[in-house]
Residue, then its C-alpha position, 0 to 999 in steps of 0.5 A: m903127261g899127255g893124252g894120245g897122238g895128234l890133233q884129234s878131236s878126242s885127245l892131244d898129247t899135251a906135254g909133246v904140245a908143250q915142249r914142241i911149242r917151247e922148243i919153237l920159241s927158244s930156237h927162234n927167239i921168240g918170247q912167251r909174252l909175244f906168243a901168248r898175246h897174238v897166238l893165244g890171246l892170254s897172259q904170259g903167266t898162263v901160257s908159261e903155266l900151259l907150257s911149264k906144267p900141261k896137265h893131262w887132257d882128261k884133266l883140262t877144261e875145255k877152254g884149257r883144251e882149246s889152248y892146246r889145239r891152238m898151239h898145235a895148230w900154230a905149231c903145225d905151220d911155219a908160216n905162223v913162226i916167220t908172222l910172228k918172227a916177222d912182227k917181233k922184228n917190227g918192234d912187237a907192232v903187230d896188227d893183231r886183227v891181220f894176224t889173228r884173222s890169218f891163224n883163225r883161218i889156219f886153225r879152223n882148216v886144220c880143226s876141220f881136217a882132224r874131225a873129218 
């Protein structure tokens, strides 16, 4: 269902990214709502759709592609999972600004690497 192999400027395997995210969330007992809000800034319903019905890369808008890029970048760093799990243990009382700044820094680095 998805396109190419890795985080490339041209395409991502959306089905593979979606499956990997579902596996990570399930194995770490992280809810889609928490992931949706803190990682993607989207609603749980939207993320549920992205994960359960991934569209082929060529069929996505730029906004849709950005969501898969962010999911892929998040999944590539175990520290992101640990941070989100820690926030979950704190009753979902995460400081969005700190988490978002940290993740955005990682995301920029991954995207810079992928475009090189």
